[in-house]
Each structure stands twice: as C-alpha cells, then as structure tokens.
N, C-alpha and C positions, 0 to 999 in steps of 0.2 A: 130645029129652033135652038139657039144657044142657051146655055144655063146662065141665069142671072148671077153676076159676081157680087159678093158682099163688099160694101164700101169700107176698106181698111182705114182710110184717113179719118172718116167719121168715127170709127171705132176708137182710134187713138185719142181723138178729141173727147169722146164719151168717157173714157177712163179717167182723163184728167179732170173733167167737169164733175164727174160723179162724186169725187172725193169731197167737194165742198157744196155741191148743189143739192144732193139728196140727203136730207137730214137723217142722221142715225145710221148711215150706211156702214156696215161692218167690213173690215179689211180682210177677214178670214172667210173664205168660201166653205160653208159646211155641207152644201148639197149642190148637185148639178143634175141635169137631165141628159140622158143619152138617147139619140134617135133610134127608133125601132124600125123605121122605114128604110128603104135603100138610100144611102147617103153619099154625098160627094164631099171631097176635101179640097179646100182652097187656102193656100198659105197656112196650112196646119189647122184650119178651122173646119169643123163639120157642119154641113147644112143639108137640108132636105128640100127637094124641088118637086112640086106637083104641077101638072100641066093639063089643060083641057083645050077645047077648040077656041075658047075665047080668052083664056087667061093663063099666066104662069105665076106661081106663088112660091117663094123660097122662105124657109124659116131656119134660123140659126139660134141656138142657145147662147146667150151673151154674158151671163153672170147672175149673181144673186145679190140683190140689194135687200136691205132688211125688210123682211115680210113680203118680198116680191121677187118672182122670177123675171128676168129681163131677156127678151128675145129681140133679134133684129129680123124684120120681115120686109121682103121685097115683093112688089106686085107689078106685073106688066099686063097691059090690056092688048090682046090680039084682035079684038073685035072691031068692026067698023062703028059699032055703037059705043057711046060713053059707058064707062064702068065706074060705079060709085064705091068708094072705100071709106069706111068709118071705123077707126081703131076701137071705139067704145063698143062695137058690136063683136069684136073678137073675144072668144071665151074659152075656158078650159073645163073639161069634165073629167072627173076621177073614174077610172076603169078598174074592173077586176082583172086578175092575171090572164084571163082568156082574151082580153083586149076587145071584147065585144059588148059586154054588159056594163052599164053604168053602176058605179058604186054609190048607192043611195045614201050612204052615211055622210056624204059631202055635198055641199051646194054647188051650183054652177058659179065659177069665178070669172067675172068679166074684167077685161083690161081697163086700166085707168084711162079716163077720158082727158086728153090733153086740153081740150077747150075748157073744161071745168077747172083744171089746175091753173090755167092762165087767168081765168075769170077770178078765181080766189086770190091769186097773186095781185091782180090789178086792184081788187078791193083792199088788200093789205097795204099796197102802196098808197092808195088814197087815204086810208085811215092813219097811216104813219105820217103823211104830210100834214093832215089836220092836227094830229097830236103835237107835231113839231111846232106848228104855228101857234097853237094854244100855249104850249110850254114856254116858247120864246116870249110871247106876250105877257104871260103870267110872271115869268122871271123879271122882266123889265118893270112891270107894274109894281111888283112887290119891292124891288130895289128902290124905285122912285119914292114909294110911300115911306120906306125906311129912312131914306135920305131926308125927306120932308120932315119926318118925325124928329130926326136928329137936329135939324136946323131950327126947329120951333120949340125944342124943349128949353127948360130954364137953365140948364147947364151947357153953356157954350164953350166950355173948355175942351180943347183938342177936337173941335168940330171937323176941321179939315182932315185930321187923321181918321176919324170915324167914317167920314164920307168915302175916303179912299179905300178903307177896309171893306165897306159895303159894296162899293163898285167892284173891288177885286173879287169878292165872293160871288157876285153876279157873273163876272167874266169867267170865273172858274167853272161855275155851274153851266154856263152857256157853252163853254168850250167842250165840256163833257157831253152835253146834249148834241152839239154839232158833230162830234166824232161818232157818237152812237147812231145818229140820224144818217150820216154819210155811209157808215158800214152797213146798216140795215137796208138802205135803199140800193146799194150795190149788190147785196146778197139777193134781194128780191128781183132785181133786174136781171141778174145772172140766171136765176131759176126760170124766169119768164123766157129768156132767150133759149135756154135749154129745151123747154117744152115746145117752143116754136120751131127750133132748128133741128133738134136731134130726135124728137119723138115722131112717130108716124102720124100724119095729119089727115083730117077729113079732106078727101080729094075726089074729083071727078076726072078720071083718066080718059084721054082720047086715044085713038088707035096708036099702038106701039109706044105709048108713053109708059114710063116706069116711075114708081115712087118707092122709097125705102125709108125705114125709120125704126126707132126703138119702141117696144111695147112692154108695158109693165103689168104683170098679172099677179094677184095675191097668191102667196105660197103657203101650203099646208104640209109640214113635214111628214104627216101621217099617210099622205097619198103615195102610193107606190107606182102606179101607172096612170098616165093622163093622155088626153086627146085635146089638142089645140084645134079649134075650128076658126078658120078665117073666111068670113063671108065676102064675096066679091060679086056685086050686083045680085044675080039670082042663083049663084052657085056657092056651095060650102066646100072649102078645101080643108081636109082633115089630116093631121099629123100626129103620130104616136110617139110617146117618149116614156122612158123608164126613169124614175127618180133614184139617184145614187147618192149615198152618203159619202162624202170625200174624207172628212176627218172628224 
C-alpha cells in the first residue's frame, strides 16, 4: 500500500494564511517535535505513517503557533465500511522518558475543534453586523437631532455652516466605522475559510477515500515526550514524539 503524500500546496497556503489568521502567532519557532517512530521524508519534510487492515494514518509536525503545536494529518480508509474521523477526538498525552508510562503531571490535551471555531466566528460576524447597524443608525439619528437643534435655536447666524460641519463630522465618523467594519468582516471571513478549508474536518470516509488537514493541539513546553492518538472509527493510531527546543 503506498504511503500517503503530504499536500505541499496546502502547506504553502497555510504558511501565508497563518500570518494573519491565527491571532498572536509568533514568527520565531521556539520548539519543535521530532518523531521517535520510523519516519519517512518527502520533499525534506519528516512524517510518520501507521497502517492497519482498515486504515492508513500519516502525521507530520507542521510548526508552532502561539500556545499550540500544529500537525498535518492524513487518513485513508481501506475498509469497505465507512470510517468516521473527528479532529476534536485527537489528543496528546505526556509521557515519561520510557515512552510507556503517562506523565500524570500533565492533563490530556485535545485538539482544537474546527466546528466550534467556525461557530464562534459566525457568532462574531453576526454580532459585528448588528453593532454596525446600530452604530450607523445612532450616528445618523444623533446628527439629525443636532441639525434640528441648530435650525431651531434662536441664533440663526451661520446655520448653513453649522449644518455642513455637523454633516461632515457624521460622514467622518461613518467612514471610520465603515473601514473598521469592512476590515473586521474580512478578517473573520478569512479565519472562517481557514478553519473550513485547511483544518482537518469531521468526515465519514468511504473505502479508499483520503482526508488531510491541519490539527492544532495545546502546547506545554514542560513536556519532553508525547504521544499523539488519532482515533479512526474503532482504532487508535499512536505516534511518539520528542519535544526539542530550537532556540
């Protein structure tokens, strides 16, 4: 059975998107993880593949986003039966140096759930739209009341100049709001597309189908050895790594 090849085009897109999509991402990689299982190298990148009668799973360390290790995971279903994949079920356990016993000082770290991230972004988009509508209406109403007040006061001198000044202030405030609204909506839309297209998705694979995507797992620099567990239907695929400080 051929080894699954990691998607390089997706990776190039990932590195571009990550710069502005993942808030607080550091450009300096302080840590990495080296595979302790037998590894393969493809285009200079190391990955580990495990295979059973029903599935093939490949895991590659992809980088360090702030507070999270990033892995690229491929899954292929070899069975005639559907195989269910849920990225939120992927987890990491800290191990002692014997690579057998769990280090109880650390909790189990589960991967970020893309569905929850998308849901949170959708709520943020809805909230921002509502705020924009309220702000636009409030700006217009306040300006209208100010103009009415100007026109009904006893001092009618330079009323036209005052009205133009108030309209200009409203326009300036509204332009700033429109710019901020447009930027925030584009940012949230880009993040939503990232989680939809680049992250590993909940999927039911049919025979010979393959799915691949990024998985984000909380990172603790005190951990020295770890085991990534990728559940596929009723099987758990385990991958061992050593945490290495780069600089």
